N, C-alpha and C positions, 0 to 999 in steps of 0.2 A: 504702921500707919493707920489712921482712922479714916474709913471710907464711908461716904454717903451715896446710896443708890436711890434715885428718885423714881417712883413707880410702885405698883403693887400687883403685878400679874405674873403669869408663868414665865414670860420673857425675863422679868426682873429676877425671878427666882433662879433661872438658869445663869444669869450674869453673876449673881451673888455666890452661887455654888462654885462657879469657875474662879471668881476672885478669891474665895476662901482657900484655894490651893496655893496661893502665893505666900511664901514664908515671910514676906514683909508686911502682910496684913495683920493688924492687931485686933481691930474691931470694925464690924460693918453695921451701919444703920440703914434703915429703909424708910422712905416717906411716900406713901403710908405703910407699905408692906401689906402682908395678909397673914391669916392664921397658919398657913404652911411655911411661909417665909420666916415666921417667928422662931422656927427651929434652927435657923442659920444666920439670923441677924436680929438686931434690936429694932422692933417696929415702933416708929414714932407716932403713927396715926395722922401725921400731917398730910393733907391732900396734895397730890402732885402739882396742882395748879396754884397752890397757895405760895406763891413765890416769895413773898415777904417773910412768911413763917419759916420757909425752907432756908432762906439766907440767914435769918436770925439764929436758927438752930445750928447751922453749919459754923457760924462764928463762935457761938457759946460752947460748942462741943469740940472745938479744935480739930475740925475736919481737914485732913491733909489733901484729900482728892475726892471729887464728886463725879458721879456718873449719872447724867440726865438721860433716862431711857425712853419715855413716851413722847409722842409728837406734840401734844398740847403745850407742856412747859417749854419745850424747845422753841416752838413757834412764838410763844409769849415772851421769850427772852431770858429764861432761867440761867443759861450759861453766862450771859452778859452781866447779870446781877451778881452771881457768885464770883466771877473773875474780877469784877470791880472791887470786891472785898478781899481780893488776894487769894482766893481759893481756886486752884487749878481744876479744870473740868474736862471730861470726855463728852463731846457732843458739839454740834455746830452752834454758832451764835445766831441771833435772831435774823440777821441779814442773809445768812446762808440757809437757815431752816425754811425760808420761803420756798425752797425747791419742792418741799412737800406741802407747805402751807397754802400755796396757790397753784392750782392746775393751770390756770391761764399763764402765770409766770413761766412754769416749767415748759409748757408747750411752745410759748414764744421763744424761749431760750433755745430749745431744740431746733426750731425753724431757723433762727438767726445764725446758729453755729453748725447747721447741716448735720445734726445728729438724727439718725433714722428713727422715725416714729410714725404713728398713723396720721393721715390727713385730718384736718380739723377746722372747725369754725368756732368763734367765740361770740357769745350773746349776752347783753345785759338788758335786753328788751324782750319780753315774752312773745309779743305779737310777731316780732321779726324771727324769733326761733321757730314758732309754729309755722310761719310762712315758708321758711327754709325746709321744714320737715315734709311739706307737701310734695316735694320732688327729690328729697335726699335718698340716697341708696339705703335700702333696708336689707339685713339688720344694720343697726347703728348703735352707737354707745353715747349715753348722756351722762355727764359728770358735773357734779357741783364743784365750784371753784375751790372752796375752802375745806377745812377738816370736817369730817362727818362720821367719825367713829368707824371708818372703813366701810360705811354703808352708802356713800354718796355717789356710787356708780351703778348705772342701770344698763344692762345689755338688752336692748329692745329688739325683739325678733319680729315685731310687727309695727306698722306706723302708729296704731292705736297705743301700743305700749310706749312708744317714744313720746307721743303727745302727753300721755299721762305722767311720764317721768319729768318732762319739762314743767308741767303745771304743778306737780308736787314740789318741785324745787322753787319755782319762781312765784307761784300764786299761793300755794298752801304753806310755803315756808317751812317745810318739815325739817330742813337742816338750818333753819334760822338764816342769818346773813351769809352763811356759806354757799347758799343757793341763789344769791342775788345775781351772780355771774355764773354762766355755765359754759361748758365745752361740749359740742356735739362732734364726735369724731368717727372716723372710718372703723368699721368692724374688721379686725384682723383675725386670721386663723393660723393655727400651728401649735406646737407644744409650748407650754409656759415654763419658764425657768426663773427662779429667784436667786440672785447673787448679792450677798452682803459683802461689803468691802471696807477695809480700813483705808482712810486717806487723810493726809496731813496738808494737802494743798500742793505738795510737790510730787508725791508718788501715790499710786493706787495699788493696794495689795488685796486682791479678791480672796474671799474665804471660800470654803467648800460650797459648791452649788447645791441647791435643794429643790424639792418639788412639793408644793403646798396642795392641800385638798380643801377647797373653799366651801363646796356645797354640803348641806347637812346630811344628805342621803347617799347610800351606795350608788355607784355608777354615775357619780356627779349629778344627782338629782336633788330636788328640794331647794329651799332658799339659801342664799349666800350667808356664810358665817364669818367669824374672825379666823377660821381655820380649824379643821377637824383632825389634822395630822400632817406629818411631813416625813419625807425620806431624804437622805443625802449620802453620796452625791447624786445629782440628777443625771441619769444615763444619756439624756438628749444633749447635755452640755459637754460635747467632745473637745478635744484639744484644738481642733480647727475652729470650732464655734467660739471657744474661749479667746483664741488669738484675734479673731474678728471683733469680738466684743471689746477687747482691750483697745484695739486700734481705732475702731469706729464709734465706740460709745463711751467707755470708761474714761480714758485719757482726755477725749474731747470735752466731756462733761466737766471734769476737774478744771481744765484750761478755760472753759467758757465761764465758769464761776469766778475764776481768778480774774479774767478780763472784765467781768462786771463789778469787780471790787467786792465780791462776796465769797472770799476764800472759804472753802468747806473743810472743816477738821472734825472727824468723828467717824461714824458708821454711815456710809452712803449705800442705800439699798437700791438695786436695779431690778425692777420687775420687767421681764423680757418676754417677747413672743418670737419664736423662731419661725418666721414666715418663709414662703418659697423664695422671696427676694432677699432673705437674710434676716439677722436678728434686728428687732426693733424694740424701742422702749415703750412699755405700756404705762409705767408709772415710776416715779422716784419716791423713796421714803427717806427721811433725814435721820433714821435711827434703825436699830436692830428690828427685824420683823418678828412677828409672833404668830405661829409657833416655829418659824424657821430657826430662831436662836436655839431652840431646844434640841435641835439635831446638829447644829453647826458647832456650838461651843463645846459639847462633849467630845468632839473630834479634835479640838485645839490642843496641841501638845506644848506650845509655848506658854509662858507666864502671861496671863491676860492683863494684869496690872501693868507689867512692863510695856506691853504693846499699847495699852491705852495711854500711858504716860508719854510714850514716844510719839503717838498721834497728836497729842495736845502740844508737845514741844517742837513739832516739825522735824522729828528725828527718825521717822519710819525707815528711811533708806538704809540706816545702819542698824536696824533691829530685825532679828530673826522672827518670822511668823511661820510656824510649822504646824501642819495638820496631819493627823493619822490617815493612812491609806484605807482604813476600815470603812464600814458602812453604818449608818444610824437610821433608826425609825422611831418616830414619836406618834403614839396613839393618844388622842385626846378623849378623855371621859367627860361627857357633858350631862347636864340634867335633861331628862326626857322632855321634849317640847322645844328646846333651844333651837333656833334663836327667837322663837316667838314666846308663847306663854309656858312657864315652867314653875315647878315648886322647888323650894330649897329648905335648908334647915335640918338635913339628915346627917347623922354621924357617918364619918368616913373611917374605914379600917384599912390601914396599910401595913402589911406584914413586915416585921423587923428584918427578915432574911430575904426581902425582895431583891432579885438579881437585875435591877434596872434602876435608873434615876427617876425620881418623881418630882415634877415641877408643878407647884400648886398655883392655881390662877384665881379661882373663885371659892374660897373657903375662909371661915373665921373660927376663932377659938371660943368655945362656950365653957368657961372654966378650963379644964384640961382636955376637953373633947373637941376634936376638929370636926366641924360641920360644914356642909355645902352652903354657899351663899351667892352663887352665880350660875350663869349658863354653862360656860366652859369651866369645869371644876379643876381638872388637873391634866397633865400630860405625862405619859409613861414612856421613857426613852431607853432603848436598848441598842447596844452595838453588836456587830457581827463581822466576821471576816468576809462574808458575802451579804448581798442585799437580802437574799432569802433567809439567811440566819437572823439578820437584824429584825426583819419583819415578824418571823416566827416567835422570836424571843420577846419582842415588844408585846405581842398579843398574849403570849403565855403569861407574862408577868402582869399585864393590865387586867387579865382575868382574875388575878388574886386580890386586886384592890376592890373593895366593896363599899357601896352606899346605895340606898334606895333610889329607884328611878334612874340609875346609871345608864347612859346610852353611848355607844361609839359606832363609828363606821366600821364595817368589816372588810373593807377593800383598800385600806391605806397601803400604798406601794404597789398595788396590782398593775397599774398603768406603767409604772417604772419597770416592773418585771417583764411585762410584754415588750417594752422598748429594748430591754437588754437581750431578750431572746431573739428579737427581730434583727438585732445587730450582730448576732453570732454568725 
């Protein structure tokens, strides 16, 4: 089978490497791909949001199955266009992708169907939002309604920060039209858990839980990033928590989308907060998370292509989805200064005998030389029989990957280890 994977980051590299294991895969194309992905797929250079070019390429190159990985093309309707041309896809259609495409939609859906989430207010008028903030509980959370490259959320610890966040969204338009509507919601506390799931609109099959590390600096300090590392499984996600999430969140979300005529098929990501009152939804994503995918898919023992096809065909109930009981840790190597100002264009050295998976995010080929071209350059993922082993191995192997101005957090998994120790 000829496969097309839309996207060009570490998540897509992890998906491609997992798909390559399937004996039914003949050739994989990536749109656009990147310098590291080029070792595992044919990079087309077509932008992930260039839906017309993607559809044309898929038709001309006899693509048998497409995987649309990033949020933008999903929200724009890439799956609808490809399926209209007879190309089966993994990913939700445009009507279902609104679950991530609009925070207002997802919050209203949860309210309507009694899915636990933070209390909230919706505003499309800045003066009304600022008036509300005069008496709103602080801390509070301000969210742009639409997609904002994962940067449209501000956790405001003071009233001044909340006011500034509202103004940057609605007055300064830093997120464009995404900030025309905003959500101001209750600040929740508790451990965070990411759960990716396969769903075909009839069943939900959760993948291994994970713990992301969003802040740039050790000890969860510094600015928010796209993610500096991940571990799986998440020790806070116990069997009892998993049961509650399935009953109170996962199945109700799938049924709510069905009831709204927006049946969701693909990877539904649940960003959860385990509060004193039980698990609550922080956010939905309509696709695999990044870098969660880089620890979850290496633990998948089933054939990813088979699972993705079953998801698209509504046959998940009769498909085995099996994960290894081992542990995984991904350490992200970034350019010093990320997510703010950083320099790139430096050669990357990856030893041939590296005992870990490398998922490349921000790198390009200059002739035969792989060079840095982004903030998050790559992720190094290692497995272990224990969480301690996975973390140790990931750092040992990450230390062998070299490029100028490389930076990584030194405490990926530390919080998870403390949680495991506390549970003993």
